[in-house]
C-alpha positions in Angstrom: -2.8 -4.2 25.5 -6.5 -4.2 25.0 -8.9 -1.9 22.4 -12.5 -0.6 23.1 -14.4 0.0 19.6 -16.6 3.3 19.1 -19.1 3.1 15.7 -20.1 5.7 13.3 -23.4 5.8 12.9 -25.8 7.6 15.4 -27.0 6.8 18.2 -30.3 6.9 16.8 -29.4 4.1 14.4 -29.6 0.2 14.9 -26.3 -0.1 14.5 -24.1 -1.9 17.9 -22.9 1.1 19.7 -19.9 1.6 22.0 -21.9 0.3 25.5 -22.1 -3.2 23.6 -18.9 -3.7 22.0 -16.8 -2.7 24.3 -17.4 -5.6 26.5 -16.0 -8.2 24.2 -13.0 -6.0 22.4 -9.6 -5.9 24.1 -6.3 -7.1 23.8 -3.7 -9.4 23.9 -24.6 13.0 -1.1 -27.3 10.7 -2.7 -27.9 12.7 -6.1 -29.7 12.4 -9.5 -28.6 9.1 -10.8 -26.2 9.7 -14.5 -25.5 6.8 -17.0 -22.0 6.4 -17.6 -21.0 3.8 -20.4 -18.5 1.2 -19.5 -15.2 2.0 -20.3 -12.2 0.1 -21.3 -8.9 1.0 -20.6 -5.9 0.9 -23.3 -2.9 1.5 -20.6 -2.4 -1.7 -19.1 1.1 -2.4 -20.0 3.4 -4.4 -17.9 6.4 -1.1 -17.9 3.3 0.9 -15.9 3.1 -1.8 -13.7 6.9 -2.7 -13.1 7.7 1.4 -12.4 5.0 1.3 -9.9 6.9 -1.9 -8.3 10.3 0.2 -7.2 8.7 3.1 -6.6 8.8 3.6 -2.8 6.1 4.9 0.1 4.9 8.7 -1.0 7.3 11.1 1.1 5.6 13.3 3.9 6.5 15.1 6.7 4.5 13.8 9.4 5.9 11.9 12.4 3.4 9.4 13.4 3.1 8.9 17.5 4.3 6.1 19.0 1.7 3.8 21.1 1.9 3.9 24.1 2.3 0.6 25.3 5.8 0.3 23.0 7.1 3.3 24.4 10.6 2.0 26.3 9.8 2.7 30.2 12.0 5.9 30.6 10.0 7.4 33.6 9.2 6.7 37.1 7.6 7.2 39.8 7.0 6.1 43.4 4.0 3.5 44.5 2.4 6.0 46.7 2.5 8.8 43.9 0.8 5.6 41.5 -1.3 4.9 44.3 -2.5 8.7 44.6 -3.4 9.1 40.4 -5.3 5.4 40.3 -7.7 7.1 42.8 -7.8 10.1 40.9 -8.7 8.1 37.7 -10.7 5.7 39.5 -12.5 8.4 41.2 -13.3 10.4 37.6 -14.4 7.3 35.7 -17.0 6.5 38.4 -18.2 10.1 38.7 -19.7 9.8 34.9 -21.9 7.2 36.3 -24.5 6.5 33.2 -24.3 10.5 32.2 -23.3 9.6 28.7 -24.8 6.9 27.8 -27.8 9.1 28.5 -26.5 11.9 26.1 -25.6 9.6 23.2 -24.6 6.2 23.9 -21.6 6.7 25.0 -19.4 4.3 27.3 -21.2 4.0 31.2 -19.1 3.5 34.4 -18.0 0.6 34.4 -16.4 0.8 30.7 -14.5 3.5 31.5 -13.2 2.0 34.5 -12.1 -1.5 32.2 -10.3 1.0 30.0 -8.6 2.6 33.1 -7.0 -0.9 33.5 -5.9 -1.1 30.5 -4.5 2.3 30.0 -2.1 0.6 33.4 -1.5 -2.2 31.5 0.1 0.1 28.4 1.6 2.7 30.7 3.4 0.5 33.7 6.5 -1.7 32.9 5.5 -3.5 35.2 2.5 -5.4 35.8 2.3 -6.6 39.5 3.3 -2.7 40.3 -0.5 -2.2 39.0 -1.7 -3.9 42.0 1.3 -2.7 44.7 0.3 0.8 43.5 -3.4 0.3 44.4 -2.0 0.3 47.9 0.8 2.5 47.7 2.4 0.7 50.8 5.6 0.2 48.9 8.6 2.3 48.3 10.2 0.7 45.2 10.0 2.7 42.3 7.8 2.0 39.1 8.8 2.1 35.7 6.4 4.0 33.1 6.2 4.5 29.5 4.4 8.0 30.1 5.5 10.9 32.8 2.8 10.6 35.1 2.4 14.4 34.3 1.3 12.8 31.0 -0.8 10.3 32.4 -2.9 12.5 35.0 -3.3 14.6 30.8 -4.1 11.4 29.1 -6.9 9.9 31.3 -8.4 13.6 31.7 -8.7 13.9 28.0 -10.4 10.4 27.9 -13.1 11.6 30.4 -13.2 15.3 30.4 -13.2 15.9 26.5 -14.2 12.5 25.6 -11.5 11.4 24.0 -11.4 8.5 22.2 -9.5 5.7 24.2 -7.4 4.0 20.9 -6.4 7.9 20.7 -5.4 8.0 24.3 -3.2 4.8 24.3 -2.5 5.4 20.6 -3.6 2.2 19.3 -6.3 -0.1 18.2 -6.7 -4.0 18.4 -8.3 -4.9 15.1 -8.8 -9.0 13.4 -4.9 -10.0 14.6 -3.0 -7.1 14.1 -2.3 -4.3 16.3 -2.9 -0.6 14.2 -0.9 2.7 15.3 -3.7 5.5 15.4 -3.9 9.0 16.6 -5.9 12.3 15.7 -6.5 12.5 12.2 -7.0 8.6 11.3 -9.8 6.8 11.4 -10.3 4.3 14.1 -10.6 0.9 12.4 -14.4 -0.8 13.7 -14.1 -4.9 14.0 -17.2 -5.0 11.1 -14.8 -3.9 8.6 -12.8 -7.0 8.9 -15.3 -8.3 7.1 -14.2 -6.9 4.6 -10.7 -9.1 4.5 -12.9 -12.4 4.6 -15.1 -11.3 1.8 -11.8 -10.5 -0.4 -10.1 -13.7 0.0 -13.5 -15.4 -1.0 -13.6 -13.2 -3.9 -10.2 -13.5 -4.7 -9.3 -16.0 -7.8 -6.2 -14.8 -7.9 -3.1 -12.1 -6.6 -2.3 -9.3 -8.3 -2.6 -5.3 -7.4 -5.1 -4.9 -5.3 -6.2 -1.1 -4.0 -7.8 0.4 -0.8 -8.8 3.3 -1.0 -9.3 5.5 2.3 -7.1 3.2 3.6 -6.9 5.2 7.2 -4.6 3.5 9.2 -3.5 1.2 6.8 -5.7 -2.3 8.1 -7.1 -3.0 5.6 -4.2 -3.0 3.4 -1.9 -5.0 5.8 -4.3 -7.6 6.3 -5.0 -8.1 2.4 -1.6 -8.4 1.7 -1.4 -11.2 4.0 -4.0 -12.8 2.1 -2.2 -12.6 -1.0 1.2 -13.1 0.0 3.8 -13.5 -2.5 0.9 -13.7 -4.9 -0.1 -10.1 -5.4 0.5 -6.6 -3.5 -1.9 -3.7 -2.4 -1.7 -0.2 -3.6 -3.0 1.9 -0.1 -4.5 5.9 -1.2 -5.4 8.5 1.3 -6.2 11.8 1.3 -4.7 12.7 4.3 -1.0 13.0 5.2 -1.2 12.2 8.9 -3.3 9.0 7.5 -0.7 8.2 4.7 1.8 8.5 7.5 0.3 6.3 10.0 -0.1 3.3 7.7 3.3 3.5 6.2 4.3 3.3 9.8 1.8 0.2 10.4 3.1 -1.2 7.1 6.7 -1.1 8.4 6.2 -2.3 11.6 4.2 -5.6 9.6 7.4 -5.7 7.7 5.2 -5.5 4.2 6.8 -2.3 2.5 7.4 -4.6 -0.4 3.9 -5.4 -0.9 2.3 -2.5 -0.1 2.9 0.8 -1.1 1.1 3.7 -0.1 0.3 6.5 -1.9 -1.5 9.9 -1.0 -4.0 12.0 -3.3 -8.1 11.5 -4.1 -8.8 8.0 -4.6 -7.8 6.4 -7.6 -6.0 9.7 -8.8 -2.6 8.2 -7.4 -3.0 5.1 -9.8 -4.0 6.5 -12.8 -0.9 4.1 -14.7 -3.1 0.9 -12.9 -5.9 2.0 -15.3 -7.7 -1.9 -16.2 -5.2 -3.6 -14.1 -6.4 -3.7 -10.6 -7.1 -7.3 -9.6 -9.1 -6.2 -7.0 -10.5 -2.8 -4.9 -11.7 -2.4 -1.5 -12.9 0.9 0.4 -14.6 2.2 3.8 -15.3 5.3 2.8 -17.3 8.1 4.3 -20.9 7.3 4.2 -22.6 8.8 7.3 -24.9 11.6 6.0 -24.3 15.5 6.8 -27.6 15.6 9.0 -26.1 12.7 11.2 -23.0 13.3 11.9 -24.3 15.8 15.2 -25.8 12.5 16.7 -22.7 10.8 16.3 -21.2 9.5 20.1 -18.8 12.4 21.3 -16.3 10.6 20.8 -16.5 9.9 17.4 -18.4 13.2 16.0 -15.6 15.7 18.1 -12.6 13.6 17.5 -12.2 11.6 14.5 -11.5 13.4 11.0 -14.9 14.4 9.8 -13.2 14.0 6.2 -13.6 10.3 6.8 -17.0 10.3 8.2 -19.2 12.7 5.9 -20.7 11.3 3.0 -22.9 14.0 1.6 -26.3 14.9 2.1 -27.5 11.1 1.9 -23.5 9.4 2.4 -23.4 8.6 -0.7 -21.2 10.9 -2.6 -17.8 8.9 -2.7 -19.5 5.6 -3.0 -21.1 6.8 -6.5 -17.7 8.4 -7.4 -16.0 5.1 -6.8 -18.5 2.9 -8.4 -17.7 5.3 -11.9 -14.0 5.4 -11.1 -13.9 1.5 -10.5 -15.3 0.8 -14.7 -12.1 2.1 -15.5 -9.3 1.1 -12.9 -10.9 -3.2 -11.8 -9.7 -5.5 -15.5 -12.5 -8.3 -16.2 -12.9 -10.5 -13.6 -11.8 -7.9 -10.8 -13.8 -8.1 -7.4 -14.8 -4.9 -5.2 -15.9 -4.4 -1.9 -17.5 -1.5 -0.6 -18.9 -1.1 3.1 -22.0 1.0 3.5 -24.2 2.9 6.4 -26.8 0.1 5.8 -29.4 -1.2 4.1 -30.5 1.6 2.1 -27.4 2.5 0.8 -27.1 -1.0 0.0 -29.8 -1.0 -2.3 -29.3 2.0 -3.6 -25.8 0.7 -4.6 -26.1 -2.1 -5.8 -29.1 -0.7 -8.0 -26.5 1.8 -8.9 -24.0 -0.5 -9.9 -26.6 -2.8 -12.2 -28.4 -0.3 -13.7 -26.4 2.8 -14.0 -22.7 2.2 -15.0 -23.2 1.1 -18.2 -23.4 -3.1 -17.8 -20.4 -3.1 -16.0 -20.2 -5.5 -13.6 -22.1 -8.9 -12.7 -22.6 -10.8 -9.5 -23.6 -7.6 -7.5 -24.4 -8.8 -4.1 -25.5 -7.1 -0.6 -23.8 -8.9 2.9 -24.4 -8.4 6.1 -22.2 -7.4 8.8 -21.8 -9.7 11.9 -24.6 -8.1 13.4 -26.6 -9.4 10.8 -27.2 -5.8 9.0 -26.7 -5.6 5.1 -22.8 -3.4 5.4 -21.7 -4.4 1.8 -21.8 -4.8 -1.6 -19.7 -6.7 -3.6 -19.3 -7.8 -7.5 -17.0 -8.3 -10.3 -16.0 -6.1 -13.3 -17.0 -7.8 -16.3 
């Protein structure tokens, strides 16, 4: 099981795109400033904290999809029919050439063919049957985790609709996790993993941390594993699909007692924790609205716009989080936010230092793995 990666920035950006990262990843509204005064919370009683501790994951109606590699091999086909599928799928991928690259720096045929191998790894029960299927000479039946008809539809959607590969196979490898993802849930990117490193570096104690806009639950799960028994994580998301998928991922890693997933906008479900949070992390929507149309088709046409569009300058949600964070973090509490790059980092750092009423200290801009200014960190005074 392996994973390719797509990125959030438009193809004109300096940020690395799918064509450069796929080769290395796979298995095992800027608005006028308003000044705010620091607000100290009076609702830091232990009773509110303990009452949430016993609450369960927010009830949800959406049933998350099971990743392809976790499905039981209840289907089968003949090796000649598998050979016909492989031939068709390779022909379809090869026909793309560099067309997608020329359109928006999307994947070329070489990368799509690599994805096809990964797709077969997930769909076929026995890896040896894949090589035999390429020849199509054996009469042995081949166990499959999806029907052959579904395999045709899945691979066809990858090429013809440019559906993200992660949605095709239903998961993404991220750090040391394998996370379920599907339409309606943002695919976690490699660079976002640095938030976990920064949180670990900024960690002075355990306590209650918040992952806002949790999506697949990637950050919540990774940070919970860093905290161990010394803390817990509250993960929020407005999307019921994301809440469902994040809850599924939390349960897969056996962290139900350490992570509570709540549906709602940003800090809204966490009112009882005002002034109590030891840490806040978020990878919010930060793409400027006018740049959405320039995203790769895999991103702009398929991933949730709610998780992408950050308003006119991409800063709407970041400003909101900074304002509310002065109320929610306890003194000494740490935060990490991901941004669209250098311009947003500098604006956000200035906002935190000069507009929020002297609420924060040690505000720092941190580069991502590619050396691009990407993250803003700091502490509540």
